[in-house]
Each structure stands twice: as structure tokens, then as C-alpha cells.
C-alpha positions in Angstrom: 43.2 21.6 5.5 41.7 19.6 2.7 41.0 21.3 -0.6 37.4 22.2 -1.3 35.8 20.2 -4.2 35.9 22.0 -7.5 32.7 23.2 -9.2 33.3 20.5 -11.9 33.3 17.8 -9.3 30.3 19.3 -7.4 28.2 19.4 -10.6 29.1 15.9 -11.5 27.7 14.9 -8.1 24.3 16.4 -9.0 22.6 19.7 -9.2 20.5 19.0 -6.2 23.6 18.7 -4.0 25.1 21.8 -5.7 22.0 23.9 -5.2 21.8 22.9 -1.5 25.4 23.9 -0.9 24.9 27.1 -3.0 21.9 28.0 -0.9 23.8 27.4 2.3 26.7 29.7 1.1 29.2 26.7 1.2 30.6 27.2 -2.3 32.6 30.1 -3.7 31.2 32.3 -6.5 34.5 32.7 -8.5 35.3 29.8 -10.9 37.5 31.4 -13.5 38.8 28.8 -16.1 36.6 26.0 -14.9 36.5 23.1 -17.5 33.4 20.8 -18.0 33.7 17.8 -20.2 30.6 15.8 -21.3 28.6 17.0 -18.3 24.9 16.2 -18.1 23.1 18.6 -15.7 19.6 19.8 -15.1 18.2 22.6 -12.9 21.5 23.8 -11.5 21.6 27.3 -10.2 24.8 29.0 -11.6 23.4 32.5 -11.5 25.7 35.3 -10.6 28.9 33.2 -10.7 32.2 34.1 -12.1 32.8 31.7 -15.0 35.2 33.8 -17.0 37.1 31.7 -19.6 35.2 28.5 -18.6 35.1 25.7 -21.2 32.1 23.5 -21.8 33.0 20.5 -24.0 30.1 18.4 -25.4 27.8 19.1 -22.4 24.1 18.5 -22.3 22.6 21.2 -20.1 18.9 21.6 -19.3 17.2 24.4 -17.3 20.5 25.8 -16.1 20.2 29.3 -14.5 23.0 31.5 -15.9 21.3 34.8 -15.0 23.8 37.6 -14.4 26.7 35.1 -14.7 30.0 36.3 -16.0 30.6 34.0 -19.0 33.0 36.4 -20.8 35.5 34.5 -23.0 33.7 31.2 -22.2 33.8 28.5 -24.8 30.8 26.1 -25.5 31.7 23.4 -28.0 29.4 20.5 -29.0 26.5 19.2 -26.9 23.1 20.9 -26.3 21.7 23.7 -24.2 18.0 23.3 -23.5 15.7 25.8 -21.7 18.8 27.6 -20.2 18.4 31.2 -18.9 21.1 33.6 -19.9 19.2 36.8 -19.0 21.6 39.5 -17.9 24.7 37.3 -18.3 28.0 38.8 -19.6 28.8 37.0 -22.9 31.5 39.3 -24.1 34.0 37.3 -26.1 32.1 34.0 -25.5 32.0 31.4 -28.3 29.3 28.9 -29.1 30.4 26.3 -31.6 28.8 23.2 -33.1 26.0 22.9 -30.6 22.2 23.0 -30.3 20.4 25.9 -28.5 16.8 25.0 -27.7 14.4 27.4 -26.1 17.2 29.4 -24.4 16.6 33.0 -23.3 19.3 35.7 -23.9 17.2 38.7 -23.1 19.2 41.5 -21.6 22.5 39.6 -21.9 25.6 41.8 -22.3 28.3 41.6 -24.9 26.2 40.0 -27.6 27.9 42.0 -30.3 31.2 40.5 -29.3 29.9 36.9 -29.0 30.8 34.5 -31.7 28.5 31.7 -32.9 29.7 29.1 -35.4 27.6 26.2 -36.7 24.9 26.7 -34.0 21.5 25.1 -34.5 19.0 27.4 -32.8 15.4 26.6 -32.1 13.0 29.0 -30.4 15.9 31.1 -28.9 14.9 34.5 -27.7 16.9 37.6 -27.0 19.4 37.4 -29.9 18.8 40.3 -32.2 18.5 39.3 -35.9 18.0 35.6 -35.2 14.7 34.1 -36.4 13.5 31.0 -34.8 12.8 28.2 -37.3 9.6 26.2 -37.3 9.3 24.2 -34.1 10.5 20.6 -34.5 8.8 17.6 -32.8 8.9 17.6 -29.0 12.4 16.9 -27.6 13.2 13.6 -26.0 12.7 13.7 -22.2 15.3 12.8 -19.7 18.3 15.3 -19.8 20.3 14.0 -16.9 23.0 15.1 -14.6 26.0 12.8 -14.6 28.9 12.3 -17.0 28.7 10.4 -20.2 31.5 8.3 -19.0 29.5 7.1 -16.0 26.6 6.2 -18.3 28.8 4.3 -20.8 30.5 2.4 -18.0 27.1 1.4 -16.6 26.1 0.1 -20.0 29.4 -1.7 -20.6 30.3 0.7 -23.5 33.9 1.8 -24.1 34.1 5.2 -22.3 36.9 6.5 -24.5 35.4 5.7 -27.9 34.1 9.2 -28.5 37.2 10.8 -27.1 39.4 8.8 -29.5 37.2 9.8 -32.4 35.8 6.3 -32.9 32.1 5.9 -33.6 30.1 4.8 -30.6 28.7 1.3 -30.8 25.2 2.7 -30.3 23.5 5.7 -29.0 22.8 5.8 -25.3 19.1 4.9 -24.8 16.9 7.8 -23.6 15.2 8.0 -20.3 11.6 7.0 -21.0 9.6 6.7 -17.7 6.5 7.7 -19.7 6.5 4.5 -21.6 4.0 1.8 -20.4 5.4 -1.2 -18.5 4.7 -3.4 -21.6 7.1 -1.3 -23.7 9.8 -1.4 -21.1 9.3 -5.1 -20.7 9.4 -5.8 -24.5 12.7 -3.8 -24.9 14.2 -5.6 -21.9 13.1 -9.0 -23.2 14.9 -8.3 -26.5 18.2 -7.9 -24.6 18.0 -11.4 -23.3 19.5 -14.2 -25.3 16.2 -16.0 -25.5 12.8 -15.6 -23.8 12.7 -17.4 -20.4 9.8 -19.8 -19.7 8.1 -17.4 -17.1 7.1 -15.0 -19.9 4.2 -17.3 -20.6 2.8 -16.3 -17.2 2.1 -12.8 -18.6 0.2 -13.5 -21.8 -1.5 -10.1 -21.5 1.8 -8.4 -22.3 2.1 -10.3 -25.6 5.7 -11.5 -24.9 8.2 -13.1 -27.3 7.5 -16.8 -27.1 10.1 -19.5 -26.1 10.8 -21.8 -29.0 11.0 -25.0 -26.9 9.3 -26.2 -23.8 10.9 -28.7 -21.4 8.9 -32.0 -20.9 6.8 -32.3 -17.8 3.4 -33.2 -16.4 3.0 -30.5 -13.7 0.1 -28.1 -14.0 2.5 -25.3 -14.4 4.2 -26.8 -17.4 0.9 -27.8 -19.0 -0.5 -24.3 -18.4 2.5 -22.7 -20.0 2.2 -25.0 -23.0 -1.4 -24.0 -23.4 -0.5 -20.3 -23.2 2.3 -20.8 -25.8 -0.2 -22.6 -28.1 -2.6 -19.7 -27.9 0.0 -17.0 -28.4 1.0 -18.9 -31.6 -2.6 -18.4 -32.8 -3.5 -22.0 -32.2 -6.3 -23.4 -30.1 -5.2 -25.3 -26.9 -6.8 -28.7 -26.6 -8.1 -29.9 -23.2 -6.7 -33.1 -21.9 -9.4 -34.9 -19.9 -6.9 -36.3 -17.4 -5.3 -32.9 -16.9 -8.7 -31.3 -16.6 -9.6 -33.7 -13.8 -6.3 -33.1 -12.1 -7.0 -29.3 -12.2 -10.5 -29.6 -10.9 -9.2 -31.8 -8.0 -6.6 -29.2 -7.2 -9.3 -26.5 -7.0 -11.6 -28.7 -4.8 -8.7 -29.5 -2.4 -7.4 -26.0 -2.3 -3.9 -27.2 -3.3 -0.9 -25.0 -3.6 -1.1 -25.1 -7.4 -4.8 -24.1 -7.4 -3.9 -20.8 -9.0 -2.2 -22.6 -12.0 -5.1 -25.1 -12.1 -7.6 -22.3 -12.6 -5.5 -20.7 -15.3 -5.1 -24.0 -17.1 -8.9 -24.4 -17.2 -9.3 -20.9 -18.6 -6.8 -21.6 -21.4 -8.5 -24.8 -22.5 -12.0 -23.3 -22.1 -13.3 -25.6 -19.3 -15.6 -24.3 -16.6 -14.2 -24.7 -13.1 -16.5 -26.8 -11.0 -15.1 -25.3 -7.7 -14.7 -21.7 -6.9 -15.1 -21.1 -3.2 -13.3 -24.3 -2.1 -10.0 -22.6 -3.1 -10.8 -19.0 -2.2 -8.9 -19.0 1.1 -5.8 -20.5 -0.4 -5.7 -18.0 -3.3 -6.4 -15.0 -1.1 -3.8 -16.2 1.5 -1.2 -16.5 -1.3 -1.9 -13.0 -2.5 -1.8 -11.6 1.0 1.6 -13.2 1.7 3.1 -11.6 -1.3 1.6 -8.2 -0.5 2.8 -8.3 3.0 6.5 -8.7 2.0 8.4 -5.5 2.8 9.8 -4.9 -0.6 9.0 -1.9 -2.7 9.3 -3.9 -5.9 8.2 -7.3 -4.5 6.7 -9.5 -7.2 3.0 -10.5 -7.2 2.2 -13.8 -9.1 -0.1 -13.0 -12.0 -1.4 -16.6 -12.0 -2.8 -15.9 -8.5 -4.4 -12.7 -9.4 -5.6 -14.2 -12.7 -7.1 -17.2 -10.8 -9.0 -14.8 -8.5 -10.3 -13.0 -11.6 -11.3 -16.2 -13.4 -13.0 -17.6 -10.3 -14.6 -14.2 -9.6 -13.3 -14.2 -6.0 -13.6 -10.5 -5.3 -14.0 -10.3 -1.6 -10.9 -9.1 0.3 -9.0 -8.8 -3.0 -9.6 -5.3 -4.3 -8.0 -3.8 -1.1 -4.6 -5.0 -2.4 -4.9 -3.1 -5.7 -3.3 0.1 -4.4 -0.2 -1.7 -3.1 0.2 -3.5 -6.4 0.0 -0.1 -8.3 2.5 1.4 -5.9 5.0 -1.5 -6.5 4.5 -1.3 -10.3 5.2 2.5 -10.3 8.5 2.0 -8.5 9.5 -0.9 -10.7 8.5 1.0 -13.9 10.6 4.0 -12.7 13.6 1.9 -11.8 13.5 -0.1 -15.0 13.4 3.1 -17.1 16.4 4.5 -15.1 18.5 1.4 -15.5 17.6 1.2 -19.2 19.0 4.8 -19.7 22.2 3.9 -17.8 21.3 5.4 -14.4 22.1 3.5 -11.2 21.9 4.3 -7.5 25.6 5.4 -7.6 24.9 8.0 -10.3 22.8 11.1 -10.0 19.6 9.3 -10.9 17.5 11.8 -8.9 18.4 14.4 -11.5 16.5 12.4 -14.0 13.4 12.6 -11.9 13.5 16.4 -12.1 13.8 16.3 -15.8 10.5 14.3 -16.4 7.0 14.9 -15.2 6.3 11.2 -15.8 9.2 10.2 -13.5 8.0 12.5 -10.8 4.5 11.1 -11.0 5.8 7.5 -10.7 8.0 8.5 -7.7 5.1 10.1 -6.0 2.9 7.1 -6.5 5.7 4.8 -5.2 6.9 6.6 -2.0 5.2 10.0 -1.9 7.8 12.5 -0.9 10.1 10.0 0.8 13.2 10.1 -1.4 15.1 8.0 1.1 12.7 5.1 0.6 12.8 5.6 -3.1 16.6 5.4 -3.1 16.7 2.3 -0.8 14.2 0.6 -3.1 16.4 1.5 -6.2 19.4 0.0 -4.4 17.6 -3.3 -3.8 16.2 -3.5 -7.3 19.4 -2.6 -9.1 21.3 -5.4 -7.2 19.0 -8.0 -8.7 20.0 -9.9 -11.9 18.6 -8.4 -15.1 16.1 -11.2 -15.7 14.8 -11.0 -12.1 14.2 -7.3 -12.5 12.4 -7.9 -15.8 10.3 -10.6 -14.2 9.2 -8.3 -11.4 8.1 -5.7 -13.9 6.1 -8.1 -16.0 4.5 -9.9 -13.1 3.4 -6.6 -11.4 2.1 -5.2 -14.7 0.0 -8.3 -15.3 -1.2 -8.5 -11.7 -2.3 -4.9 -11.7 -4.4 -5.4 -14.8 -6.0 -8.5 -13.2 -6.8 -6.7 -10.0 -8.2 -3.7 -11.9 -10.6 -6.1 -13.7 -11.6 -7.7 -10.4 -12.3 -4.2 -9.0 -14.8 -3.6 -11.8 -16.9 -6.7 -11.1 -20.4 -6.0 -9.8 -21.1 -6.3 -6.1 -22.4 -9.7 -5.0 -20.3 -11.6 -7.5 -18.9 -13.4 -4.5 -20.5 -13.5 -1.0 -18.0 -13.0 1.8 -18.9 -16.3 3.5 -16.5 -19.2 3.3 -18.4 -22.2 4.8 -17.1 -25.7 4.2 -17.6 -27.3 0.7 -20.4 -29.7 2.0 -22.7 -26.7 2.4 -22.2 -25.6 -1.2 -21.8 -28.8 -3.2 -24.1 -31.0 -5.1 -23.3 -33.6 -7.8 -19.6 -33.3 -6.9 -19.4 -29.6 -7.8 -20.1 -26.3 -6.1 -23.5 -25.0 -6.6 -23.8 -21.9 -8.7 -24.2 -18.6 -6.8 -27.5 -17.0 -7.8 -27.9 -13.9 -5.7 -27.5 -12.3 -2.3 -30.6 -11.1 -0.5 -31.5 -9.1 2.5 -34.3 -10.2 4.9 -36.9 -7.8 3.4 -36.3 -9.4 0.0 -37.3 -12.9 1.1 -41.1 -12.6 0.8 -41.0 -11.3 -2.8 -38.1 -13.2 -4.2 -37.6 -16.6 -2.6 -40.6 -17.2 -0.2 -41.1 -20.9 -1.0 -37.3 -21.6 -0.8 -37.1 -19.8 2.5 -39.9 -21.9 3.9 -38.4 -25.1 2.7 -34.8 -24.4 3.8 -35.3 -22.1 6.8 -38.9 -22.6 7.9 -39.9 -19.0 7.3 -43.6 -18.8 6.7 -44.4 -17.6 3.1 -45.0 -13.9 2.8 -43.2 -13.2 6.1 -39.8 -11.6 6.8 -37.4 -13.8 8.8 -37.4 -12.8 12.5 -34.4 -11.1 14.1 -32.6 -11.0 10.7 -31.7 -7.4 10.5 -28.2 -7.3 8.9 -28.3 -10.9 7.8 -27.4 -11.9 4.3 -29.2 -14.7 2.6 -27.2 -16.5 -0.1 -29.2 -18.2 -2.9 -27.5 -21.2 -4.6 -28.5 -23.6 -7.4 -27.1 -26.9 -8.7 -26.5 -26.8 -12.4 -27.0 -30.5 -12.7 -30.2 -31.2 -10.9 -31.6 -27.7 -10.2 -31.6 -28.1 -6.5 -31.6 -24.8 -4.6 -30.3 -23.8 -1.2 -30.6 -20.7 0.9 -27.8 -20.1 3.4 -27.8 -17.4 6.1 -24.8 -15.3 6.8 -24.8 -13.1 9.9 -22.7 -10.0 10.3 -20.7 -11.6 13.2 -19.6 -14.6 11.2 
């Protein structure tokens, strides 16, 4: 018969699993002499257990329930105990040495007179007679976690035995900061790369580190990125007439690079002559990215930026919620990996230690932890730069879509007729307003008569529900009135 896993092994596997087994009566209550080394654990229920003579070496424990636990002759050395509950516990002969006690409760604990404390930093500890709490320090860092320090150091490529051998660690393990905005996570991740990749110029809203050199090229993508780089260096990008003509043609033809064309025109301060001609292409590209079944699937910010620049709001805002969902998952996963967590470690413990993490998880998958885990597996398997790119692209796209959602109604009519119905002087006519049938006599009576044959002062017949689109040419002033019916 195989030997049952020890309490040390079970707690390393995570307090959620431990609590489940404990609730089901599948673990013993007697663990005399148990030894824990460099354990990170949060929310574990150890109440009522027999932990006589147990040793806790450099452990970080958060919200551990020791109520009525027999900790007589236990030895706590190094580490930190935060928000732990020792009420009613037996601490006779226990020793606390060279550690931090933060907001722990010893009310009603037994054997306090025989308990030894040596070089213990106490902050807001209650239940210890004669101990006065010092003034409260700044709020503690979030993210006490539940896997061993060795696992974290291995995940980060740090020598696991450095501390055990007494050597100074190369650097402190980074804290878990899911509360930080995506831009902060992105910037810290970018600094870990040898040099900024070219794609960072696609997210100028995040103010990235700028690549030093640009490769030569004449594509709209290369020229757009050069313009962004120039602006981020506090210089003014200059418009190249040949490139402007190329970009306008791309918009008019609805080419694949229409999104980059619109963004180039924005950078050089040139008004796009064509908006609606490329609407279907841009919205189709956005729809294709949103429909990919990937919890952290990227959304090109040049596409969402082009939709914002061209004020193409119709059928776009509906994708905002999906973009926010993906960003929440990507932000959470990035913060976990930054702190040394991985799908193989007890990353779900970190969620329980942070309200911000729980909020991101809820936004990403609701209560479906299996979907959250599967998404983390996919994301963690990507190269570091690819993960960082997804985070940056989603953050920039969410900002663009949020700005689109704030545009007033009527900025873009829902009709998408051919360019010939909207163009004059080799450019699209400017959208003026959308009108209902009852607005015709008071606002555009003469135009309605000239364009549609509606007698002045009268409402168009059988036009309930129709939308009348008023256009004007910026060159010659010619006006049009186009009817859109609900069934179109």
C-alpha cells in the first residue's frame, strides 16, 4: 500500500488542495515533528492539528488558521507570518526567532508564559500580554503565495541553493503585482529584453522604449513606424506626398494595409479622403481576430486605431467587452509569470492573496477556473516577447475601442453602399447628419425635393423607420441625400 503524502508535500501542492482533502477527512490530524522549509502558503486550514515539535524554517505564511492547534515545542525561524490566527493554540515551549509577525492574533492561546521570542519584529499583533504594537507601517506588498522558494527561483533561472549556502541572492524575487496597470507590466517586461523590438512602435499610447535603428523599407508599415518613432522622440513627422498618395489609395481600395495607411495619415497630420470605402475591410479584420478561440489572443491596435481615426463606430463597440476580457487574462498571467509563478506551480494560491487578481480572474473567465488554467498554460508556453506583445496590443486596442464607444451616435451611418454613391472630386463626401422622415420638411426640404422628389414641406411617404443620410462635398459643396431602409 503506497505511503500517504506528508503534510509538507501536501502544503507545497497548495492550500486549496490541502483544504479540500482536510474537509473530506482524507488527511490525518497528527503531524508531530513535521518540517517545513521555505514554504509559501496562504489560507491553509491547520486548525486543531497536532504539530508538536514542528519546524518552520524561513516560511512566508499568510492567513493560516492555527486555531486550537498543538504547536508545543514548535520552532519558527526566519520568514514572515501575516494575518495568522493562533487563537486557542497550544504554544508551550514554542520558539519564534528572527521573523516578522504582522497582524497575527494570539488571543486565548495557551502556554504564552513558556513561549520564547527572540529578535521578532511585531506589527499590530494582538493577544500577547505586555506587547505594544508599534505605529503601523506602509501597507504590505500583496501576493504572499503558496509554493516553495526553490520553485520560484527555478522558474526565474536563479540558483536555488544560493540562500541555503549563505551566498547573497542575485536579486530579490519580484512581488506579485496584478494591481499594476498593463502599461507598468509592459514597461518592466520591455526592460528585460535586450533591445526594444520594432512592434513596440505600434503601441505609442503606452510610451514604450524606442528602438534605436529602423530597417530600410518602403512599406506603409515601415513608414508608419518611422513616423511614430519620430514623434516619440519629440520631433514632428513630415508627410511624404508620394507616401500620402499611396496611403489614400490603400484606403480607397480597401487594401489589406488600410489600417496602417490610416494610422500613417494620422501621424503626419493628413486628413483621410476615404472613410467608408475601407470600413468593411477594417471591421472584418477586427472580427476575425475577435473570433479566434484564444483567451489571450492579440488584437492589432493599428486596426482599432484606424477605426477610431476614421470614426467607424458601427458594429465595432460590440467587441469592446471581449477585448477587455482578453486584456484581464493577459494582465493576470503576465503578473503571475513576472512573480515566478507558472501553471505547474500553485499559481491559484496567488489569486486568493490579492483582490486585484480575483477581479481580473472574474473578468477573464468568471468562476471557470479550468478555463483560466488552460489559458495560462497556452500563454506561458509562448516566447517572452510574444507574451509581451499580446499584453501591449490588447492594452492599446482596449483604449482605442473605449474611445470609439464614447463617440456620439450618428458619427457613422450603418449603410455601406458602393463608393460611387458617396464620392465627389475623387474623395468621399463628408457626412453631415442622419435624419428621420419627420425631420425632412424642417431641415433639408429643398435637398429632399432635388434628390428624392419629395415636395417641399411634406414628409416622404411610406418612410417610417427609414434613415436619410445627408452628405456634402468639401470641394464643390455639392450635397446628397441617401435613403437607408431598415431591411437594407
